[in-house]
C-alpha positions as CSV (number, residue, x, y, z in Angstrom):
1,M,-40.1,-34.6,-6.3
2,G,-36.8,-33.8,-7.9
3,S,-34.2,-36.4,-8.8
4,P,-31.3,-37.1,-6.4
5,F,-27.7,-35.9,-6.8
6,Q,-28.3,-32.9,-9.0
7,L,-25.7,-30.4,-9.9
8,V,-27.2,-26.9,-10.3
9,N,-25.1,-24.1,-11.6
10,L,-27.0,-20.9,-12.1
11,A,-24.3,-18.4,-11.2
12,S,-24.8,-14.9,-12.5
13,C,-28.4,-15.6,-13.5
14,N,-31.1,-13.2,-12.3
15,L,-33.1,-15.4,-9.8
16,G,-34.1,-12.6,-7.4
17,P,-35.2,-10.6,-5.7
18,I,-36.8,-13.3,-3.5
19,F,-35.1,-16.6,-2.7
20,P,-36.0,-19.1,-5.5
21,R,-38.8,-21.2,-4.1
22,W,-38.5,-23.9,-6.7
23,L,-35.4,-25.1,-4.9
24,Q,-37.7,-26.4,-2.2
25,T,-38.7,-29.3,-4.5
26,Q,-35.2,-30.4,-5.2
27,M,-34.5,-32.9,-2.5
28,H,-31.0,-34.1,-3.0
29,I,-28.9,-31.4,-4.6
30,E,-25.3,-32.1,-4.0
31,Q,-23.7,-29.1,-5.6
32,L,-25.4,-25.7,-5.9
33,D,-24.1,-22.4,-7.3
34,I,-26.5,-19.5,-7.3
35,S,-23.8,-16.8,-6.8
36,Q,-24.3,-13.2,-8.1
37,A,-28.0,-14.0,-8.7
38,Q,-29.4,-10.8,-7.3
39,I,-31.1,-12.6,-4.4
40,S,-32.1,-10.6,-1.4
41,G,-34.2,-11.0,1.7
42,L,-34.2,-13.7,4.5
43,I,-32.9,-17.1,3.8
44,P,-35.8,-19.6,4.3
45,N,-35.7,-22.2,7.0
46,W,-36.4,-25.0,4.6
47,F,-33.2,-24.3,2.7
48,G,-31.1,-24.9,5.7
49,E,-32.9,-28.0,6.6
50,R,-32.4,-29.6,3.2
51,F,-29.3,-28.1,1.6
52,F,-26.8,-27.1,4.1
53,N,-25.2,-30.5,4.0
54,M,-24.2,-30.5,0.4
55,Q,-20.8,-31.1,-1.0
56,Y,-20.4,-27.7,-2.8
57,L,-22.5,-24.6,-2.0
58,N,-22.0,-21.1,-3.4
59,L,-24.4,-18.3,-2.4
60,S,-21.8,-15.5,-2.6
61,H,-22.3,-12.0,-3.9
62,N,-26.0,-11.7,-3.1
63,H,-27.9,-9.8,-0.4
64,I,-29.2,-12.7,1.6
65,R,-29.7,-11.9,5.3
66,G,-30.7,-13.5,8.5
67,K,-29.3,-16.2,10.9
68,I,-28.7,-19.8,10.2
69,E,-30.8,-21.0,13.1
70,A,-29.4,-23.3,15.8
71,Q,-32.0,-26.0,15.0
72,I,-31.1,-25.9,11.3
73,A,-27.4,-26.3,12.2
74,A,-28.3,-29.3,14.4
75,N,-30.4,-30.9,11.7
76,S,-27.7,-30.3,9.2
77,S,-25.1,-31.9,11.5
78,H,-27.3,-34.9,11.9
79,N,-27.8,-35.3,8.2
80,L,-24.1,-34.9,7.7
81,S,-23.2,-37.6,10.1
82,H,-25.8,-39.9,8.6
83,K,-24.6,-39.1,5.1
84,G,-20.9,-39.7,6.1
85,K,-21.8,-43.1,7.6
86,F,-23.7,-44.2,4.5
87,Y,-21.2,-43.1,2.0
88,S,-18.1,-44.3,3.8
89,E,-18.5,-47.5,1.8
90,V,-18.6,-45.6,-1.5
91,V,-16.0,-42.9,-1.6
92,P,-13.1,-41.8,0.6
93,N,-14.1,-39.4,3.4
94,S,-11.7,-36.7,2.1
95,Y,-14.0,-36.2,-0.9
96,Y,-17.0,-34.9,1.2
97,N,-18.0,-31.2,1.6
98,E,-15.4,-29.6,-0.5
99,A,-16.3,-25.9,-0.3
100,T,-18.9,-23.4,0.9
101,D,-18.9,-19.8,-0.2
102,L,-21.4,-17.5,1.6
103,S,-19.3,-14.4,1.2
104,F,-20.6,-10.9,0.4
105,N,-24.0,-11.3,1.9
106,L,-25.7,-10.2,5.1
107,F,-25.7,-13.3,7.3
108,E,-25.5,-12.7,11.0
109,G,-25.3,-14.6,14.3
110,P,-23.0,-17.5,15.0
111,I,-21.3,-19.5,12.3
112,P,-23.0,-22.9,12.5
113,A,-21.1,-26.0,13.5
114,F,-21.6,-27.8,10.2
115,I,-19.5,-25.2,8.3
116,S,-16.4,-26.8,10.0
117,T,-16.9,-29.9,7.9
118,Y,-15.9,-28.1,4.7
119,L,-12.4,-28.1,3.3
120,Q,-12.7,-24.6,1.8
121,V,-14.7,-22.0,3.9
122,F,-15.3,-18.5,2.4
123,L,-17.5,-16.4,4.7
124,S,-16.1,-12.9,4.2
125,S,-18.1,-9.7,4.2
126,N,-21.0,-10.7,6.3
127,R,-22.2,-10.0,9.9
128,F,-21.3,-13.2,11.6
129,S,-20.7,-12.6,15.4
130,T,-19.0,-15.8,16.7
131,A,-17.0,-18.7,15.2
132,N,-16.4,-20.9,18.2
133,H,-17.0,-24.3,16.4
134,L,-15.0,-23.3,13.4
135,L,-11.9,-22.1,15.2
136,R,-11.6,-25.0,17.6
137,G,-9.4,-27.5,15.6
138,N,-9.0,-31.2,16.3
139,S,-6.8,-33.9,15.0
140,S,-9.1,-34.8,12.1
141,K,-9.4,-31.2,10.8
142,N,-8.9,-31.0,7.0
143,T,-9.8,-27.4,6.4
144,R,-7.4,-25.8,3.8
145,F,-8.8,-22.4,3.2
146,M,-10.6,-20.3,5.8
147,D,-11.7,-16.7,5.0
148,L,-13.7,-15.0,7.7
149,S,-12.6,-11.5,7.0
150,N,-14.8,-8.4,7.3
151,N,-17.3,-9.8,9.8
152,S,-18.2,-8.9,13.4
153,L,-16.3,-11.7,15.1
154,S,-14.8,-10.9,18.5
155,G,-13.1,-12.5,21.4
156,E,-9.7,-14.0,21.9
157,L,-8.5,-16.6,19.4
158,P,-8.3,-20.1,20.9
159,D,-4.8,-21.4,21.1
160,C,-5.5,-24.8,19.5
161,W,-4.4,-24.4,15.9
162,I,-2.3,-27.6,16.0
163,G,-5.4,-29.4,14.7
164,F,-5.4,-27.4,11.4
165,A,-2.4,-29.2,9.9
166,K,-3.6,-28.8,6.3
167,L,-4.5,-25.1,6.5
168,V,-3.0,-23.1,3.6
169,V,-4.8,-19.7,4.0
170,I,-6.3,-18.1,7.1
171,D,-7.9,-14.7,6.8
172,L,-9.3,-13.2,10.0
173,S,-8.8,-9.5,9.0
174,D,-11.2,-6.7,9.8
175,N,-13.0,-8.2,12.8
176,H,-12.8,-7.5,16.5
177,F,-10.4,-10.1,17.8
178,Y,-8.2,-9.1,20.7
179,G,-5.5,-10.6,22.9
180,N,-2.2,-12.2,21.9
181,I,-1.6,-14.0,18.7
182,P,-1.8,-17.7,19.5
183,K,1.5,-19.5,19.7
184,S,0.0,-22.6,18.2
185,L,-0.2,-20.8,14.8
186,G,3.4,-21.9,14.5
187,S,2.2,-25.5,14.1
188,L,0.8,-24.6,10.7
189,R,3.7,-26.0,8.6
190,N,1.8,-25.7,5.3
191,I,0.4,-22.2,5.9
192,Q,1.1,-19.8,3.0
193,S,-1.0,-16.8,4.0
194,I,-1.9,-15.3,7.4
195,H,-4.2,-12.2,7.6
196,L,-4.7,-10.8,11.1
197,G,-5.0,-7.1,10.2
198,G,-7.8,-4.7,11.3
199,N,-8.3,-6.3,14.7
200,N,-7.1,-5.4,18.3
201,F,-4.3,-8.0,18.8
202,S,-1.6,-7.0,21.3
203,G,1.7,-8.3,22.5
204,E,4.6,-9.5,20.3
205,I,4.6,-11.6,17.1
206,P,5.0,-15.2,18.5
207,S,8.4,-16.7,17.8
208,S,6.7,-20.0,17.0
209,L,5.9,-18.6,13.5
210,I,9.6,-19.3,12.7
211,N,8.3,-22.8,11.7
212,C,6.0,-21.4,9.0
213,T,8.7,-21.5,6.4
214,Q,6.2,-21.7,3.5
215,L,4.6,-18.3,4.4
216,Q,4.1,-16.0,1.4
217,V,1.7,-13.4,2.9
218,F,1.8,-12.1,6.4
219,D,-0.4,-9.1,7.3
220,A,-0.8,-8.0,10.9
221,S,-1.4,-4.4,10.0
222,D,-3.7,-1.9,11.8
223,N,-3.9,-3.7,15.2
224,C,-2.5,-0.7,17.1
225,W,-1.3,-2.7,20.0
226,L,1.2,-5.2,18.5
227,S,4.6,-4.2,19.9
228,G,8.1,-5.3,20.4
229,T,10.8,-5.4,17.8
230,I,10.4,-6.7,14.3
231,P,11.7,-10.3,14.6
232,S,15.0,-11.0,12.9
233,W,13.8,-14.5,11.9
234,I,11.6,-12.8,9.3
235,G,14.1,-12.9,6.5
236,D,16.5,-15.3,8.2
237,N,14.1,-18.3,8.4
238,I,11.0,-17.1,6.5
239,R,12.4,-16.0,3.1
240,K,9.5,-16.7,0.7
241,L,7.4,-13.7,1.8
242,L,5.8,-11.8,-1.1
243,V,3.8,-9.4,1.2
244,L,4.8,-8.2,4.6
245,G,2.3,-5.8,6.2
246,L,2.9,-4.5,9.8
247,H,1.8,-0.9,9.5
248,S,-0.1,1.0,12.2
249,N,1.2,-0.8,15.3
250,K,3.7,0.0,18.0
251,F,6.8,-1.9,16.8
252,H,10.1,-0.2,17.9
253,G,13.8,-0.5,17.4
254,N,15.7,-0.6,14.1
255,I,14.8,-2.2,10.9
256,P,16.5,-5.6,11.1
257,L,19.2,-6.4,8.6
258,S,17.4,-9.7,7.9
259,M,14.8,-7.7,6.0
260,C,17.3,-7.6,3.2
261,N,17.0,-11.4,2.7
262,L,13.4,-11.1,1.5
263,D,14.5,-11.2,-2.1
264,E,11.0,-12.2,-3.3
265,V,9.0,-9.5,-1.4
266,R,6.8,-7.3,-3.5
267,V,5.0,-5.3,-0.8
268,L,6.9,-4.1,2.3
269,D,4.8,-1.9,4.6
270,L,6.3,-1.1,8.0
271,S,4.7,2.4,8.2
272,Q,3.2,4.2,11.2
273,N,5.2,2.5,14.0
274,V,8.0,3.9,16.2
275,L,11.0,2.5,14.4
276,S,14.2,4.4,14.5
277,G,17.7,4.3,13.1
278,R,18.7,4.2,9.4
279,I,17.5,2.3,6.4
280,P,19.9,-0.6,5.8
281,T,22.0,-0.1,2.7
282,C,21.5,-3.8,1.9
283,I,17.9,-2.9,0.9
284,S,19.2,-3.2,-2.7
285,N,19.0,-7.0,-2.1
286,L,15.2,-6.9,-2.5
287,S,15.7,-8.3,-6.0
288,A,12.0,-8.8,-6.8
289,M,11.7,-5.0,-6.7
290,A,14.6,-4.5,-9.0
291,T,12.8,-6.1,-11.9
292,Q,9.8,-5.1,-13.9
293,P,6.6,-7.1,-12.9
294,N,5.8,-10.1,-15.0
295,S,2.5,-11.3,-16.2
296,N,1.5,-12.9,-12.9
297,A,-0.9,-10.2,-11.7
298,T,-2.3,-12.2,-8.8
299,I,-0.9,-14.0,-5.9
300,T,-2.7,-17.3,-5.9
301,H,-2.9,-20.5,-3.8
302,D,-4.2,-23.7,-5.6
303,Y,-6.8,-26.2,-4.4
304,L,-8.8,-29.0,-5.9
305,Y,-12.6,-29.0,-6.1
306,Y,-13.9,-32.5,-6.3
307,L,-17.2,-33.5,-8.1
308,I,-18.7,-36.6,-6.7
309,I,-21.4,-38.1,-9.0
310,S,-23.2,-41.2,-7.8
311,Y,-26.1,-43.0,-9.5
312,C,-29.2,-43.8,-7.4
313,L,-32.2,-45.7,-8.7
314,D,-34.6,-44.3,-6.1
315,S,-34.8,-41.6,-3.5
316,T,-34.3,-43.9,-0.5
317,Y,-30.5,-44.1,-0.9
318,R,-30.8,-47.9,-0.9
319,R,-30.1,-48.7,-4.5
320,C,-27.1,-46.5,-5.3
321,L,-24.1,-47.3,-7.5
322,P,-20.7,-46.2,-6.4
323,P,-19.2,-43.4,-8.6
324,P,-16.7,-44.5,-11.2
325,G,-14.2,-42.1,-9.6
326,P,-14.0,-38.5,-8.5
327,E,-13.9,-35.8,-11.1
328,Y,-12.2,-32.7,-10.0
329,R,-11.5,-29.2,-11.1
330,E,-8.4,-27.2,-10.1
331,E,-9.3,-23.9,-8.6
332,V,-7.2,-21.0,-7.3
333,Y,-7.7,-18.7,-4.3
334,N,-6.6,-15.1,-5.2
335,D,-5.0,-13.5,-2.2
336,S,-5.5,-9.8,-1.4
337,T,-4.2,-7.2,1.1
338,S,-4.7,-3.6,1.9
339,V,-2.0,-1.2,0.7
340,M,-1.6,2.6,1.1
341,W,-1.8,3.7,-2.5
342,K,-2.0,7.3,-3.8
343,R,-2.7,8.6,-0.3
344,Q,-5.6,6.2,0.5
345,M,-5.8,2.7,1.8
346,S,-7.2,0.3,-0.8
347,K,-7.5,-3.5,-1.0
348,Y,-5.8,-5.1,-3.9
349,G,-6.3,-8.6,-5.1
350,S,-6.5,-9.0,-8.9
351,I,-3.3,-6.9,-9.4
352,L,-1.5,-7.6,-6.1
353,G,1.2,-9.5,-7.9
354,L,2.0,-6.4,-10.0
355,L,2.6,-4.1,-7.0
356,R,6.1,-3.2,-6.0
357,S,5.8,-1.0,-2.9
358,I,7.9,0.2,0.0
359,D,6.3,2.2,2.8
360,L,8.5,3.3,5.7
361,S,6.6,6.5,6.6
362,S,5.9,7.9,10.0
363,Y,8.9,6.6,11.8
364,K,11.9,8.3,13.4
365,L,14.3,7.1,10.7
366,T,17.4,9.3,10.3
367,G,20.4,9.8,8.1
368,E,20.3,10.2,4.3
369,I,18.1,8.4,1.9
370,P,20.3,5.5,0.8
371,S,21.1,5.7,-2.9
372,E,20.8,1.9,-2.9
373,I,17.0,2.3,-3.0
374,M,17.3,3.8,-6.5
375,S,18.5,0.4,-7.8
376,L,15.0,-1.0,-7.1
377,I,13.9,0.0,-10.6
378,G,10.7,-2.0,-10.4
379,L,9.2,0.1,-7.6
380,V,5.9,1.7,-8.4
381,S,5.3,3.2,-4.9
382,L,7.9,4.6,-2.4
383,N,6.8,6.4,0.7
384,L,9.5,7.7,3.1
385,S,7.4,10.6,4.5
386,R,7.2,11.9,8.1
387,N,10.7,10.9,9.1
388,L,14.0,12.7,10.0
389,F,15.8,12.2,6.8
390,S,18.4,14.8,5.9
391,G,20.8,15.5,3.0
392,D,20.0,15.7,-0.7
393,I,17.6,13.7,-2.7
394,P,19.8,11.1,-4.4
395,P,20.4,12.3,-8.0
396,T,20.0,8.7,-9.3
397,I,16.3,8.9,-8.5
398,G,15.7,9.1,-12.2
399,Q,16.4,5.3,-12.4
400,L,13.0,4.6,-10.9
401,K,11.3,4.7,-14.3
402,A,8.3,2.7,-13.1
403,I,7.5,4.8,-10.1
404,D,3.9,6.0,-9.9
405,A,3.7,7.4,-6.4
406,L,6.6,9.1,-4.6
407,D,6.2,10.7,-1.1
408,L,9.3,12.3,0.5
409,S,7.3,14.9,2.5
410,R,7.9,16.2,6.0
411,N,11.6,15.4,6.4
412,H,14.7,17.6,6.5
413,L,15.9,17.1,3.0
414,S,17.9,19.9,1.5
415,G,19.5,20.9,-1.8
416,T,17.9,21.1,-5.2
417,I,15.3,18.8,-6.7
418,P,17.2,16.4,-9.1
419,S,16.5,17.2,-12.8
420,Q,16.2,13.5,-13.4
421,L,12.9,13.5,-11.5
422,A,11.3,15.4,-14.4
423,Q,12.2,12.5,-16.8
424,I,9.9,10.0,-15.0
425,D,6.8,10.0,-17.2
426,R,4.7,7.6,-15.1
427,L,4.8,9.7,-11.9
428,S,1.2,10.5,-11.0
429,V,1.6,11.3,-7.3
430,L,4.5,13.4,-6.0
431,D,4.8,15.0,-2.5
432,L,8.0,16.9,-1.6
433,S,6.4,19.3,0.8
434,Y,7.8,20.5,4.2
435,N,11.5,20.0,3.6
436,D,14.3,22.5,3.1
437,L,14.7,22.2,-0.6
438,S,15.9,25.1,-2.6
439,G,16.5,26.4,-6.1
440,E,14.3,26.1,-9.2
441,I,11.9,23.3,-9.7
442,P,13.3,21.4,-12.8
443,H,11.4,22.1,-16.0
444,G,9.2,19.3,-17.4
445,T,5.5,18.7,-17.5
446,Q,5.8,16.0,-14.8
447,L,6.8,18.7,-12.2
448,Q,5.4,22.0,-13.5
449,T,1.8,20.8,-13.8
450,R,1.4,19.6,-10.2
451,D,-0.4,21.4,-7.4
452,A,1.6,23.9,-5.5
453,S,0.8,22.1,-2.3
454,D,3.2,19.3,-3.4
455,Y,6.0,21.7,-2.8
456,A,4.7,23.7,0.1
457,G,6.9,24.3,3.1
458,N,10.0,24.8,1.1
459,P,10.5,28.6,1.1
460,K,13.7,28.5,-0.9
461,L,12.1,26.7,-3.8
462,C,11.0,28.8,-6.8
463,G,9.5,28.3,-10.3
464,A,6.2,27.0,-11.5
465,P,3.8,25.9,-10.1
466,L,4.8,28.2,-7.1
467,N,4.0,31.9,-7.2
468,N,7.6,33.0,-6.4
469,T,9.5,32.8,-9.6
470,C,13.2,32.4,-9.8
471,P,15.8,35.3,-10.1
472,I,16.8,36.4,-13.7
473,H,19.8,38.8,-14.2
474,G,19.8,40.2,-10.7
475,R,16.0,41.1,-10.8
476,Q,12.9,39.2,-9.9
477,I,9.4,39.7,-11.3
478,N,6.7,39.4,-8.8
479,E,3.3,37.8,-9.5
480,H,1.9,41.2,-10.8
481,G,4.8,41.6,-13.3
482,D,6.5,44.5,-11.4
483,D,10.3,44.7,-11.0
484,E,11.6,44.0,-7.6
485,Q,15.1,44.5,-6.3
486,S,14.6,41.6,-3.9
487,V,17.7,39.9,-5.2
488,I,19.9,42.9,-4.1
489,T,20.9,41.8,-0.7
490,E,22.4,43.6,2.3
491,G,25.8,42.4,1.3
492,F,25.5,44.2,-2.0
493,Y,25.0,47.6,-0.3
494,I,27.9,46.9,2.0
495,A,30.2,46.1,-0.9
496,L,29.1,49.2,-2.8
497,A,29.8,51.5,0.2
498,F,33.2,49.9,0.8
499,G,34.2,50.4,-2.8
500,F,33.2,54.0,-2.8
501,V,35.2,54.7,0.4
502,V,38.2,52.9,-0.9
503,G,38.1,54.8,-4.2
504,F,37.5,58.2,-2.8
505,W,40.1,58.1,-0.1
506,G,42.6,56.4,-2.4
507,V,42.6,59.4,-4.7
508,C,42.6,61.9,-1.8
509,F,45.5,60.3,0.0
510,S,47.5,60.2,-3.2
511,L,47.1,64.0,-3.8
512,I,48.0,64.8,-0.2
513,F,51.2,62.8,0.1
514,K,52.4,63.2,-3.6
515,K,53.3,66.8,-4.2
516,S,54.0,66.5,-7.9
517,W,50.7,64.6,-8.4
518,R,48.9,67.4,-6.5
519,Y,50.4,70.1,-8.8
520,A,49.7,68.1,-11.9
521,Y,46.1,67.5,-10.8
522,F,45.3,71.2,-10.1
523,K,47.1,72.3,-13.3
524,L,44.8,69.8,-15.2
525,L,41.8,71.3,-13.5
526,S,43.0,74.8,-14.4
527,D,43.6,73.9,-18.1
528,V,40.2,72.2,-18.4
529,Y,38.5,75.2,-16.8
530,D,40.3,77.6,-19.3
531,E,39.3,75.5,-22.3
532,L,35.7,75.2,-21.2
533,Y,35.6,79.0,-20.6
534,V,36.9,79.9,-24.0
535,F,34.6,77.3,-25.7
536,V,31.6,78.7,-24.0
537,A,32.6,82.4,-24.6
538,I,32.9,81.7,-28.4
539,K,29.6,79.9,-28.6
540,V,27.8,82.8,-26.8
541,A,29.4,85.4,-29.1
542,K,28.3,83.6,-32.2
543,F,24.8,83.2,-30.9
544,K,24.6,87.0,-30.2
545,K,25.9,87.9,-33.6
546,R,23.2,85.7,-35.4
547,R,20.5,87.2,-33.3
548,S,21.5,90.8,-34.1
549,Q,21.5,90.1,-37.8
550,V,18.0,88.8,-37.6
């Protein structure tokens, strides 16, 4: 029989493919980390009966499948209550059951009740179907981190979040939740990150969230049925946002001026809604986008992971010495969110803090593109496509030296492409198609080496990479190298005919009405005729004479 209170850390060791059976002999493991151990197959029943009540458990990034059976959950809950009763004399209750990480496996069925006893819960990327016990908070709830993303959870969210007073991160994205967003989420005064995207929520964003003043990440994207106007209290009361994602919903109305107060925002995605009006010129107040990213590549939230080490002299739990004190390690939770980048939706975590992105595409936004956007020199992605923008592309666009993806397609932009655009050497994605741009595409490898489709739908544009080259000295060379008079327009022929008529009748009328000019003109013709006649007669006589001598 194994010794009690063991700490087993075998992360990234190759323990698979079957679940390691030697763990069955370890009776009192308190902390176990066998993440990324290439384990697959069903989780054995004996594991749940013995080890699902431990203080720290990490099985993440394996291929473990199956349900955590109801009887196992019941046994674990019994063991937990017994354990809590015994150890209440040894260590504070807040030290128990720090974290469980079962993410990136194939677990299915309901999330068992005992999971709700952990302070940090990471269950993302599984196949769990219900989370009733976990989502029903109570006054003693101490959960700080809850990541249930990318599962098969469904139903309406219970409106009882007032019990989760210590919650810092809640991620319910990419599930099948529906109904209204619970108003009680506004009671989470310590919440820093809320992820609700990829579900079927409907209705408006509850005004109670005005109380979540510590919020840094709010993502309710891709719900399709969220509606109403974008609340003005976003920016007025909640000003610490780093990420705001509301794309692919049914929000309407104007972009509120309060958005300009988000001076720390890095990712602003309001795309694919039915917003209208103009972009506020105060958008230049988004000062975090006006600076180059610093070395903080991630957006993190800190938490403490406690290590409780007690000393027991036997396996009956009757001769145990209290621990000298908790040892703890400071850990961080790296936040992540989905962002449209280079024409595809991707999830970013490790470099989320480096992104500087504005996506206002697929609205009914009108007017000119405000030149104030060009002061946001830290932008790496700007998408204003599929709107009703008109006027010229701001010539100061060359200030966006860090821009990597620029999409201005499917608007009503006119004028020429600014030459400064060719000076941006980091530009990897550019789309100016389906506007009314004209003139020659500026020279430079950044613009000439692109696909012609990036300029399609602009019939007045010319130059590489398009087939229609620009006019040179009144002529244009077609794609086969032949001369074309395509630059000689109808106006040219009209001007030519008009000049001929004016010149011809100008001379004729002068001769008709001016008698002295008429006599002089005909005398000139007579003299020229006589001289030509004499000149020709002499040449002919000389030619005949030479010929007779031969």
